[in-house]
MARKOL-839409 format. One record per atom (N, C-alpha, C): residue number from 1; residue in one letter; x, y, z. Coordinates in steps of 0.02 Angstrom, whole numbers, plus 32768, in hexadecimal, padded with zeros to 4 digits. Example, Ala and Ser with C-alpha at 12.3 -4.5 7.8 and 13.67 -1.06 7.14 Angstrom:
REM MARKOL-839409
   i aa    X    Y    Z
   1  A 8294 7EE4 8186
   1  A 8267 7F1F 8186
   1  A 8294 7F5B 8186
   2  S 8282 7F90 8162
   2  S 82AC 7FCB 8165
   2  S 8285 8002 818A
//
This chain:
REM MARKOL-839409
   i aa    X    Y    Z
   1  M F1A7 47FD B708
   1  M F161 47E2 B6DC
   1  M F136 4811 B6CC
   2  T F138 4846 B6DF
   2  T F110 4890 B6B6
   2  T F129 489B B67C
   3  D F175 4893 B674
   3  D F194 4895 B637
   3  D F17E 486A B5F0
   4  I F16D 4823 B61E
   4  I F164 47F4 B5F0
   4  I F128 4801 B5D3
   5  L F0F3 4817 B604
   5  L F0A2 4817 B5E5
   5  L F0A8 4852 B5BC
   6  S F0C5 4890 B5D1
   6  S F0CB 48C6 B599
   6  S F0E6 48AE B556
   7  V F112 488A B54F
   7  V F130 486F B511
   7  V F0F5 4856 B4DC
   8  F F0DE 481C B505
   8  F F097 47FC B4E8
   8  F F05B 481B B4E2
   9  A F058 485C B505
   9  A F014 488C B4E6
   9  A F017 48B4 B4A8
  10  D F059 48A3 B489
  10  D F076 48C6 B457
  10  D F05A 48A7 B417
  11  P F023 48AB B3DC
  11  P F012 487F B3B7
  11  P F051 4867 B37C
  12  T F078 4896 B388
  12  T F0B7 4895 B357
  12  T F0D7 484D B377
  13  A F0EA 484D B3AF
  13  A F102 4823 B3DE
  13  A F0F0 47D8 B3C0
  14  W F0A1 47D3 B3CB
  14  W F08C 4790 B3B6
  14  W F098 477F B35B
  15  A F087 47A8 B33D
  15  A F0A9 479C B2FC
  15  A F0EF 478E B2ED
  16  A F120 47B2 B309
  16  A F15B 478A B322
  16  A F16A 474D B33E
  17  L F142 4739 B374
  17  L F149 4703 B37C
  17  L F121 46C5 B34E
  18  V F0F3 46DC B32D
  18  V F0D8 46A2 B2F0
  18  V F111 468B B2CC
  19  T F11E 46CA B2AA
  19  T F156 46CF B26F
  19  T F19F 46A6 B284
  20  L F1AF 46B5 B2C4
  20  L F1F9 4691 B2D9
  20  L F1DA 464E B2F5
  21  M F1A6 463F B307
  21  M F19D 45F8 B308
  21  M F196 45CE B2CB
  22  V F187 45E4 B29C
  22  V F178 45CC B25C
  22  V F1D0 45C4 B23F
  23  M F1F7 45F5 B24E
  23  M F240 45F1 B233
  23  M F25D 45BB B259
  24  E F24F 45B8 B29E
  24  E F27E 4584 B2C2
  24  E F269 4549 B2B7
  25  V F21E 453A B29C
  25  V F20F 44F8 B29D
  25  V F22E 44E6 B24C
  26  V F22B 4516 B21A
  26  V F247 44F7 B1D9
  26  V F29E 44F3 B1E4
  27  L F2C2 4519 B20B
  27  L F306 4515 B214
  27  L F319 44D9 B23A
  28  G F2DA 44BD B268
  28  G F2EB 4479 B28B
  28  G F2DE 443F B267
  29  I F2C4 4437 B225
  29  I F2BC 441A B1F8
  29  I F2FA 43EE B1E6
  30  D F331 441C B1D6
  30  D F370 43FA B1C7
  30  D F393 43CB B201
  31  N F38D 43EA B243
  31  N F3A9 43C9 B284
  31  N F38A 438C B28A
  32  L F337 4385 B277
  32  L F31F 434E B283
  32  L F325 4321 B25B
  33  I F330 432A B210
  33  I F346 42F9 B1DD
  33  I F383 42DB B1F3
  34  F F3BE 4301 B209
  34  F F3F4 42DE B21C
  34  F F3E8 42B9 B257
  35  I F3C5 42CC B293
  35  I F3BA 42A1 B2C9
  35  I F3A1 425F B2A9
  36  S F36C 4265 B285
  36  S F340 4228 B275
  36  S F368 41F6 B252
  37  I F397 420B B228
  37  I F3BB 41D6 B1FF
  37  I F400 41C2 B229
  38  L F412 41E0 B25A
  38  L F44A 41CC B27B
  38  L F42B 419C B2AE
  39  S F3EC 41A5 B2DA
  39  S F3C3 4174 B2FE
  39  S F3B8 4138 B2E4
  40  N F3A1 4130 B2A2
  40  N F393 4100 B28A
  40  N F3C9 40D3 B26F
  41  K F406 40E9 B27D
  41  K F443 40B3 B26C
  41  K F44D 4094 B2A3
  42  L F42B 40AE B2DD
  42  L F43C 4085 B321
  42  L F402 4046 B335
  43  P F420 401C B368
  43  P F3EC 3FEB B373
  43  P F3AC 4000 B398
  44  E F367 3FD7 B37B
  44  E F32E 3FFA B38D
  44  E F324 4009 B3D3
  45  G F337 3FE2 B40E
  45  G F333 4002 B446
  45  G F355 4041 B45C
  46  Q F38B 405F B432
  46  Q F3AA 40A3 B43F
  46  Q F388 40DD B41A
  47  R F35E 40C3 B3DB
  47  R F34F 4109 B3B2
  47  R F32F 4139 B3D1
  48  Q F2F3 412F B3F5
  48  Q F2C6 4164 B410
  48  Q F2F1 417D B43D
  49  K F322 415C B479
  49  K F341 4181 B4A2
  49  K F372 41B3 B483
  50  V F39F 41A4 B449
  50  V F3C9 41D7 B433
  50  V F3AD 420D B40C
  51  R F36F 4203 B3EE
  51  R F339 423C B3DB
  51  R F32C 4271 B410
  52  R F30D 4252 B442
  52  R F2FC 4272 B484
  52  R F339 42AA B496
  53  V F367 4281 B4A1
  53  V F3A4 4299 B4C4
  53  V F3CC 42DD B48A
  54  G F3D1 42CD B450
  54  G F3D7 42F5 B419
  54  G F3B5 4335 B41C
  55  I F37A 4331 B421
  55  I F351 4369 B411
  55  I F344 438E B458
  56  S F356 437E B488
  56  S F355 4392 B4DA
  56  S F398 43C1 B4D5
  57  L F3C9 43A5 B4B4
  57  L F405 43C3 B4A8
  57  L F400 4403 B489
  58  A F3E0 43F7 B453
  58  A F3CC 443F B429
  58  A F3AD 446F B44E
  59  L F37D 445E B46E
  59  L F35D 447E B49E
  59  L F38C 44A6 B4CA
  60  I F3AB 4490 B4EE
  60  I F3D1 4495 B526
  60  I F408 44D1 B505
  61  L F42D 44BD B4D2
  61  L F450 44E2 B4A9
  61  L F42E 4525 B496
  62  R F3F3 4530 B47F
  62  R F3DA 4560 B465
  62  R F3CC 4590 B49D
  63  L F3BC 4578 B4D3
  63  L F3A7 4591 B517
  63  L F3E9 45BE B537
  64  V F421 4594 B533
  64  V F453 45AF B547
  64  V F47A 45E7 B518
  65  L F469 45E7 B4D2
  65  L F480 460C B4B3
  65  L F464 4650 B4B8
  66  L F416 4641 B4BA
  66  L F3F0 4685 B4C6
  66  L F3FE 469D B506
  67  S F411 467C B536
  67  S F435 46B9 B575
  67  S F474 46D0 B568
  68  T F492 46CB B529
  68  T F4D3 46F5 B525
  68  T F4C3 470F B4D7
  69  I F48E 472F B4DC
  69  I F483 4756 B48E
  69  I F4BF 477F B479
  70  A F4D2 47AA B4A8
  70  A F507 47CD B48E
  70  A F54E 47AB B480
  71  W F562 476F B49D
  71  W F588 4757 B47A
  71  W F581 4739 B448
  72  I F541 4723 B43A
  72  I F52D 46ED B3FC
  72  I F53A 473A B3B6
  73  V F517 4773 B3C1
  73  V F522 479B B394
  73  V F571 47B2 B38E
  74  G F599 47AE B3C8
  74  G F5DE 47B3 B3B3
  74  G F603 478D B388
  75  L F5D4 4752 B378
  75  L F602 4714 B34C
  75  L F5F6 4727 B30D
  76  T F5D1 4764 B2F4
  76  T F5DA 477F B2AE
  76  T F607 47A9 B2A2
  77  A F630 47C4 B2C9
  77  A F65E 47F6 B2D0
  77  A F6A3 47DA B29E
  78  P F6B7 47F6 B277
  78  P F6F4 47D9 B254
  78  P F72B 47C4 B286
  79  L F746 4776 B26C
  79  L F771 476A B296
  79  L F7C1 4767 B27E
  80  I F7BC 4747 B22E
  80  I F7E6 4741 B210
  80  I F7E9 475E B1C3
  81  D F814 4788 B1A8
  81  D F804 47A8 B169
  81  D F84A 478A B148
  82  L F836 4771 B10B
  82  L F866 4756 B0E5
  82  L F885 4792 B0BB
  83  G F867 47CC B0BD
  83  G F889 4802 B07F
  83  G F87D 47EE B037
  84  W F860 47CB B033
  84  W F858 47A5 AFE2
  84  W F818 47B9 AFC7
  85  V F807 47DC AF88
  85  V F7CF 47E5 AF69
  85  V F7D4 47AF AF29
  86  G F79E 4793 AF30
  86  G F78A 4767 AF0D
  86  G F768 4774 AED3
  87  P F748 474A AEA8
  87  P F71C 476E AE5A
  87  P F6E5 479B AE74
  88  V F6ED 47C7 AE4D
  88  V F6A7 47FB AE59
  88  V F669 47E9 AE39
  89  G F634 47F8 AE6B
  89  G F5F9 47D9 AE4D
  89  G F5D7 4816 AE28
  90  E F592 481A AE15
  90  E F572 483F ADED
  90  E F56D 487F AE03
  91  E F56C 488A AE42
  91  E F55B 48DB AE56
  91  E F5AA 48EF AE73
  92  G F5E2 48D6 AE61
  92  G F621 48EA AE71
  92  G F63A 48D0 AEAE
  93  H F612 48A7 AED2
  93  H F63A 4893 AF15
  93  H F65A 4855 AF11
  94  P F67E 4841 AF37
  94  P F69F 4801 AF35
  94  P F672 47C2 AF3A
  95  A F67E 4795 AF0F
  95  A F648 4756 AF0A
  95  A F64C 4741 AF4A
  96  F F68F 4733 AF70
  96  F F697 4713 AFB5
  96  F F6B5 473B AFE7
  97  E F6B5 4738 B02B
  97  E F6BB 475B B064
  97  E F6FE 4738 B077
  98  T F730 4780 B07D
  98  T F763 4773 B084
  98  T F781 477F B0DE
  99  A F73A 4793 B102
  99  A F748 4797 B142
  99  A F714 475E B15C
 100  F F72D 4732 B196
 100  F F70B 4706 B1AE
 100  F F6FB 470D B1FD
 101  S F6C1 470D B20C
 101  S F6AE 4714 B24B
 101  S F69B 46CC B27A
 102  W F6A2 46C0 B2BA
 102  W F6A1 4688 B2D2
 102  W F658 465E B2B9
 103  R F623 4682 B2A2
 103  R F5EF 4675 B297
 103  R F5FC 464D B248
 104  D F610 4662 B217
 104  D F631 465D B1D9
 104  D F657 4612 B1D8
 105  L F689 4607 B203
 105  L F6B7 45DC B215
 105  L F68B 459B B220
 106  I F654 45A3 B259
 106  I F629 4577 B281
 106  I F608 454F B234
 107  L F5E4 4581 B20D
 107  L F5BC 4576 B1E3
 107  L F5E2 4541 B1A0
 108  I F619 455E B1A1
 108  I F649 4530 B16D
 108  I F65F 44F4 B192
 109  A F669 44EA B1CA
 109  A F678 44A6 B1EF
 109  A F63D 4481 B1E9
 110  G F60B 4492 B1FD
 110  G F5D1 446A B202
 110  G F5BC 445A B1C1
 111  G F5BF 4485 B18E
 111  G F5B1 4469 B13A
 111  G F5D8 443A B12F
 112  L F615 4439 B139
 112  L F645 440E B12B
 112  L F636 43C4 B150
 113  F F624 43C7 B188
 113  F F617 4395 B1AF
 113  F F5DC 4369 B18A
 114  L F5A4 43A2 B182
 114  L F566 437B B163
 114  L F578 4352 B11E
 115  V F59D 4382 B0F7
 115  V F5A7 435B B0BD
 115  V F5CB 4321 B0C2
 116  W F5F4 431D B0E6
 116  W F624 42E3 B0FA
 116  W F5FC 42A9 B115
 117  K F5C2 42B9 B13D
 117  K F5A6 4284 B157
 117  K F565 4277 B130
 118  A F54E 429B B0FC
 118  A F518 4282 B0D2
 118  A F53E 4258 B09B
 119  T F57B 4270 B07E
 119  T F59C 424E B055
 119  T F5B2 4208 B068
 120  N F5BF 41FD B0B0
 120  N F5D7 41C6 B0CE
 120  N F59C 4192 B0D7
 121  E F571 41B2 B0E3
 121  E F525 4184 B0EC
 121  E F508 4178 B0A5
 122  I F509 4196 B079
 122  I F505 417B B031
 122  I F52F 414A B013
 123  H F577 4158 B02E
 123  H F5A4 411E B00E
 123  H F59B 40DA B039
 124  H F571 40E1 B075
 124  H F579 40AB B09D
 124  H F528 4088 B07B
 125  S F4FE 40B6 B065
 125  S F4D1 4092 B048
 125  S F4CD 4066 AFFD
 126  L F506 4082 AFD5
 126  L F512 4077 AF99
 126  L F539 4033 AF95
 127  D F568 403E AFD1
 127  D F5A4 400B AFD1
 127  D F57F 3FC6 AFE7
 128  P F57A 3F90 AFBC
 128  P F575 3F52 AFD4
 128  P F58A 3F28 B015
 129  Q F5D3 3F49 B00E
 129  Q F5F8 3F20 B03D
 129  Q F603 3F51 B082
 130  P F5F2 3F1A B0C2
 130  P F5E7 3F3E B101
 130  P F62C 3F5F B115
 131  T F624 3FAA B127
 131  T F66D 3FAF B157
 131  T F658 3FD0 B19D
 132  T F68F 3FD1 B1B8
 132  T F691 3FD2 B203
 132  T F68F 4020 B209
 133  D F667 4037 B237
 133  D F662 4083 B256
 133  D F643 4076 B28C
 134  I F63B 40BE B29C
 134  I F61C 40B5 B2F2
 134  I F5DC 40A0 B2F1
 135  Y F5C8 4087 B2C3
 135  Y F573 406F B2C9
 135  Y F57C 402D B2AD
 136  D F5BA 4010 B2A9
 136  D F5BA 3FBC B29B
 136  D F58B 3FA5 B2D0
 137  K F569 3F70 B2BC
 137  K F53E 3F44 B2E7
 137  K F573 3F23 B31D
 138  K F5B7 3F0D B309
 138  K F5EA 3EF4 B33C
 138  K F5F8 3F1C B36E
 139  A F603 3F5A B35F
 139  A F608 3F94 B392
 139  A F5E8 3F97 B3CE
 140  P F607 3FAA B403
 140  P F5CD 3F9D B44B
 140  P F59D 3FDD B433
 141  I F55A 3FCD B453
 141  I F52C 3FF4 B43D
 141  I F531 403F B46A
 142  A F562 403D B4A6
 142  A F567 406D B4BF
 142  A F599 40AA B49A
 143  A F5C9 4092 B479
 143  A F5EC 40B2 B443
 143  A F5B8 40D2 B40F
 144  N F58B 40A6 B3F3
 144  N F55A 40BB B3C7
 144  N F53E 40F4 B3D5
 145  F F52A 40EB B414
 145  F F4FC 412B B430
 145  F F522 4170 B437
 146  A F561 4159 B458
 146  A F585 41A1 B46B
 146  A F5A1 41B9 B426
 147  G F5AD 4194 B3F1
 147  G F5BE 41AE B3B6
 147  G F58C 41CE B394
 148  A F548 41BB B393
 148  A F51A 41E9 B377
 148  A F4F9 421F B3A4
 149  I F504 4220 B3EA
 149  I F504 425D B40E
 149  I F531 4294 B405
 150  V F573 4285 B3EE
 150  V F5B1 42B1 B3EB
 150  V F598 42DE B3AC
 151  Q F583 42B0 B371
 151  Q F57B 42D1 B330
 151  Q F534 42FA B32B
 152  I F50F 42E8 B35F
 152  I F4CA 430F B36B
 152  I F4DB 4349 B392
 153  I F503 4347 B3AF
 153  I F51C 4399 B3E5
 153  I F547 43C4 B3B0
 154  L F578 43A0 B383
 154  L F59A 43C6 B358
 154  L F564 43E9 B325
 155  L F537 43C6 B314
 155  L F506 43EE B2D8
 155  L F4CE 4419 B312
 156  D F4BD 4401 B342
 156  D F499 442D B362
 156  D F4B5 4473 B36D
 157  I F4F8 4478 B37A
 157  I F517 44BD B385
 157  I F50E 44E6 B356
 158  V F511 44C2 B310
 158  V F518 44F4 B2CF
 158  V F4DD 4505 B2B8
 159  F F4A2 44CF B2CC
 159  F F460 44E1 B2BA
 159  F F43B 451B B2FC
 160  S F45B 450D B331
 160  S F431 4534 B36B
 160  S F457 4582 B367
 161  I F490 4588 B34D
 161  I F4B1 45D4 B338
 161  I F48E 45E8 B305
 162  D F47B 45C0 B2CC
 162  D F457 45E2 B297
 162  D F413 45ED B2B6
 163  S F3E7 45CD B2E0
 163  S F3B0 45DE B2FA
 163  S F3AD 4620 B316
 164  I F3E7 461A B353
 164  I F3D8 4666 B371
 164  I F3FA 4694 B35A
 165  L F41A 4686 B31B
 165  L F42B 46D3 B300
 165  L F3EB 46E7 B2C9
 166  T F3C2 46BC B2BB
 166  T F38F 46D4 B28E
 166  T F342 46E7 B2C2
 167  A F359 46D2 B310
 167  A F31C 46E8 B33C
 167  A F332 4726 B34F
 168  V F377 4734 B34F
 168  V F397 477A B369
 168  V F37A 47B2 B32F
 169  G F37E 47A2 B2F0
 169  G F373 47CA B2B8
 169  G F32D 47CB B2B1
 170  M F2F6 47B2 B2D3
 170  M F2BE 47B2 B2C5
 170  M F29F 47E3 B2F4
 171  T F2A9 47E2 B337
 171  T F28C 4801 B370
 171  T F2C6 4812 B39E
 172  E F2B9 483A B3CF
 172  E F2D9 4856 B3FD
 172  E F2CD 4837 B436
 173  H F296 4819 B44B
 173  H F272 480E B487
 173  H F295 47BB B491
 174  L F2A9 47B3 B4CB
 174  L F2C7 4776 B4E4
 174  L F294 4747 B4F1
 175  P F255 4751 B511
 175  P F223 4725 B520
 175  P F20D 470B B4E8
 176  I F201 472F B4B1
 176  I F1F2 471A B46C
 176  I F214 46E1 B454
 177  M F265 46EA B454
 177  M F286 46C2 B437
 177  M F286 467E B45B
 178  I F277 467E B49E
 178  I F28D 4647 B4CB
 178  I F247 461C B4BA
 179  L F204 4644 B4B1
 179  L F1D0 461A B4AB
 179  L F1C6 45F8 B464
 180  A F1E7 4615 B434
 180  A F1E5 45FE B3EC
 180  A F20E 45C6 B3EC
 181  V F244 45C5 B40D
 181  V F278 458E B40B
 181  V F25F 4551 B42B
 182  V F23B 4558 B469
 182  V F218 4528 B494
 182  V F1E8 4505 B461
 183  V F1C7 4533 B445
 183  V F182 4512 B428
 183  V F1A1 44ED B3E1
 184  A F1D6 4507 B3BB
 184  A F1F7 44E2 B38B
 184  A F21F 44A3 B391
 185  V F23C 44AB B3CA
 185  V F25C 4464 B3F1
 185  V F227 443A B3FD
 186  G F1F0 443F B41C
 186  G F1C2 4418 B434
 186  G F19A 43F0 B3F8
 187  L F195 441B B3C3
 187  L F179 43FA B386
 187  L F1A3 43D2 B36A
 188  M F1E8 43DD B365
 188  M F21A 43B4 B347
 188  M F216 436B B377
 189  M F215 4375 B3BF
 189  M F20A 4348 B3E7
 189  M F1D7 430B B3C7
 190  L F197 432E B3B9
 190  L F160 430D B3A6
 190  L F163 42EC B36F
 191  A F184 4305 B340
 191  A F184 42E6 B2F2
 191  A F1D2 42C2 B2F3
 192  A F1E3 42C4 B328
 192  A F22F 4299 B320
 192  A F224 4254 B30E
 193  D F1FE 422A B33E
 193  D F1FB 41DF B330
 193  D F1C5 41D6 B2EE
 194  P F184 4200 B2DB
 194  P F16B 41EC B29B
 194  P F199 41E9 B265
 195  L F1B9 4222 B263
 195  L F1EC 422D B220
 195  L F22A 4207 B227
 196  A F243 41EA B25F
 196  A F277 41B4 B25A
 196  A F256 4182 B245
 197  R F213 4163 B25A
 197  R F1FF 4120 B241
 197  R F1F1 411E B1F7
 198  F F1DB 4165 B1EB
 198  F F1C7 415B B191
 198  F F20F 415F B16C
 199  I F234 4174 B18B
 199  I F27C 4185 B152
 199  I F295 4134 B15C
 200  G F297 4113 B197
 200  G F2A9 40DF B1A1
 200  G F284 409F B174
 201  R F23F 40A9 B16F
 201  R F21A 4071 B135
 201  R F21A 4084 B0FA
 202  N F234 40C4 B0F0
 202  N F239 40D6 B0A0
 202  N F281 40DE B07F
 203  P F2B8 40A9 B062
 203  P F2F3 40BB B059
 203  P F2F8 40EB B02D
 204  T F2C4 40F2 AFFD
 204  T F2E6 412C AFCB
 204  T F2D7 4182 AFF2
 205  V F2B1 416E B020
 205  V F2A7 41B7 B046
 205  V F2EF 41C7 B070
 206  V F305 418A B07D
 206  V F351 419A B0A3
 206  V F38D 41B7 B072
 207  M F379 41AB B034
 207  M F3B5 41B9 B009
 207  M F39D 4200 AFF0
 208  L F358 4219 AFF1
 208  L F347 4258 AFEF
 208  L F360 4285 B027
 209  A F34B 4274 B05A
 209  A F362 4296 B09E
 209  A F3AF 42A1 B096
 210  L F3D4 4274 B087
 210  L F418 4274 B084
 210  L F42D 42B9 B050
 211  G F409 42AD B026
 211  G F40C 42E4 AFDE
 211  G F3FF 4320 B009
 212  F F3D9 432B B02E
 212  F F3BE 436B B060
 212  F F3F5 4382 B082
 213  L F41D 4353 B0A9
 213  L F453 4361 B0CB
 213  L F481 4386 B0A8
 214  L F497 4363 B067
 214  L F4CB 4376 B042
 214  L F4BB 43BC B026
 215  M F47F 43CC B016
 215  M F473 4413 AFFA
 215  M F46B 4447 B044
 216  I F457 442F B07E
 216  I F45D 446A B0A7
 216  I F4A2 4471 B0C9
 217  G F4D0 4439 B0C0
 217  G F51A 4443 B0CA
 217  G F540 446D B099
 218  A F530 446B B052
 218  A F54E 448E B025
 218  A F527 44DC B03B
 219  V F4F1 44D3 B04D
 219  V F4CC 4526 B05C
 219  V F4F6 4538 B094
 220  L F504 4517 B0C6
 220  L F52B 4531 B107
 220  L F570 4545 B0F2
 221  I F58E 4529 B0CE
 221  I F5C8 453F B0B9
 221  I F5E0 4581 B08F
 222  A F5A6 457D B055
 222  A F5A8 45C1 B041
 222  A F596 45F4 B06E
 223  D F569 45F2 B08D
 223  D F54B 4623 B0C1
 223  D F596 463B B0E2
 224  G F5BE 460B B0FF
 224  G F5EF 4624 B11C
 224  G F61B 4643 B0FB
 225  F F624 4644 B0B1
 225  F F649 465E B080
 225  F F632 46A1 B079
 226  G F5F3 46B3 B080
 226  G F5D1 46EE B07C
 226  G F5AE 46EE B03C
 227  V F59A 46A2 B01E
 227  V F55D 46A4 AFE9
 227  V F515 468F B003
 228  H F4F5 46C0 B01C
 228  H F4BB 46B3 B02B
 228  H F47E 469C B00E
 229  V F46D 4656 B014
 229  V F436 4632 AFE3
 229  V F3F7 4641 B003
 230  P F3BB 4659 AFE0
 230  P F386 4669 B019
 230  P F370 462A B031
 231  K F34E 4631 B066
 231  K F330 45F6 B082
 231  K F2F5 45D9 B05C
 232  G F2D5 4601 B038
 232  G F291 45FB B024
 232  G F29E 45B4 AFE3
 233  Y F2DF 45C6 AFC6
 233  Y F2EA 459E AF87
 233  Y F30A 455E AF9E
 234  I F332 455D AFD5
 234  I F339 451C AFF8
 234  I F307 44EB B007
 235  Y F2DA 4506 B037
 235  Y F299 44EA B051
 235  Y F26B 44CD B018
 236  G F25F 4500 AFE3
 236  G F23D 44FB AFAA
 236  G F250 44B5 AF84
 237  A F29A 44AB AF72
 237  A F2AF 4476 AF54
 237  A F296 443E AF81
 238  M F29C 443E AFB9
 238  M F29E 43FF AFF2
 238  M F25B 43F9 AFE2
 239  A F226 441E AFE7
 239  A F1E1 4413 AFE2
 239  A F1D3 43F5 AF98
 240  F F1EE 440C AF60
 240  F F1E9 43E7 AF26
 240  F F1F0 43A1 AF1B
 241  S F23B 43A6 AF2D
 241  S F254 435A AF30
 241  S F224 432B AF5C
 242  A F210 4346 AF95
 242  A F1EC 4318 AFC0
 242  A F1B0 4308 AF9E
 243  L F187 4337 AF7F
 243  L F159 4323 AF55
 243  L F144 42F8 AF20
 244  V F190 42FD AEFD
 244  V F191 42D3 AEBC
 244  V F1A0 428E AEE9
 245  E F1BD 4280 AF17
 245  E F1D2 424F AF3F
 245  E F18D 4226 AF5E
 246  S F161 424D AF7D
 246  S F127 4235 AF8B
 246  S F0F9 4223 AF55
 247  L F10E 423C AF0A
 247  L F0D4 4220 AED7
 247  L F104 41D4 AEC9
 248  N F136 41CD AEC6
 248  N F159 4199 AEAB
 248  N F14B 4160 AEE7
 249  M F140 4174 AF23
 249  M F129 413A AF4F
 249  M F0E4 412A AF43
 250  A F0B1 415E AF35
 250  A F07D 4141 AF25
 250  A F06C 411A AEEA
 251  A F0A2 412A AEB4
 251  A F087 410B AE7C
 251  A F0B1 40BC AE85
 252  R F0E4 40B7 AEB9
 252  R F0F5 407B AEC9
 252  R F0BC 4042 AEE5
 253  R F098 4064 AF1E
 253  R F06D 4042 AF3F
 253  R F02D 4035 AF0C
 254  A F023 405C AEE0
 254  A EFEF 404E AEBA
 254  A EFFE 401B AE7E
 255  Q F03C 4012 AE72
 255  Q F05C 3FDE AE3F
 255  Q F057 3F98 AE65
 256  K F05E 3F9D AEAC
 256  K F05D 3F66 AECD
 256  K F019 3F48 AED8
 257  K EFE7 3F6E AEEB
 257  K EFA9 3F5C AEE0
 257  K EF7E 3F51 AEA9
 258  A EF9D 3F59 AE6E
 258  A EF7A 3F53 AE2E
 258  A EF85 3F0C AE23
 259  P EF4B 3EF0 AE08
 259  P EF36 3E9F AE04
 259  P EF71 3E84 ADC3
 260  G EF95 3E49 ADDC
 260  G EFC5 3E3B ADAC
 260  G F007 3E58 ADB2
 261  Q F019 3E8D ADE5
 261  Q F052 3EAF ADE7
 261  Q F06E 3E86 AE39
 262  S F0AC 3E88 AE1B
 262  S F0D7 3E73 AE60
 262  S F112 3EA6 AE75
 263  G F100 3ED8 AE4F
 263  G F13D 3F15 AE6D
 263  G F170 3F0F AE31
 264  P F19B 3F4A AE3D
 264  P F1C9 3F51 AE0B
 264  P F1FF 3F0C AE22
 265  Q F217 3EFC ADE1
 265  Q F255 3ECD ADE6
 265  Q F29E 3EE4 ADE8
//
């Protein structure tokens, strides 16, 4: 207890806590978008439950991983070395990594899954012919719920490892990491239902969110191969796209309210 109080008595610890909470919230946006889109595919009575379970699992996974920080840090150690040197970049370094750690492999697998899932959802949105999948309304609700939870767990693992490695890189104090993670996941829990309802009411936002997931999946794959894209660029692009879409939504609402206008044909 004394050690914890001494940590929070340091002003730099509070600065690290605030910074880390912001970073964890930003990293949690990706996870929240995925859970919202996935839960909206379920019957109405199952949606809130799957969101609660998914976000709770995200918190549990993060806390479990925080208790094994030494093991998590060890995931960055090289596991496989292909011994191949790819194209050389501007500074004379290989453009791609030839040695892969567990973290790299997990990021690549998670990125491929996100790209596949987003592409599959875009296909279902554009294809007028209904197809049968785990979300088909003819399938048992239990199977739908279980399928959603399995997919959420898979992405929770990827995002949780990324989140914890970010926390480890910003502070060495475990209480700060735990508090930042709990606060960030708590905010995710509060934002889950409003975000899911907003996405469900606006089909164009669904397509935009799927585009975000495609971009995030591609960035995860690139990160796994050693091509690091600054997070600021990613979230800056997402914020700009969201701003443009909000202007489009405002324009559509104004057009519907205009006298003699019945909206776009």
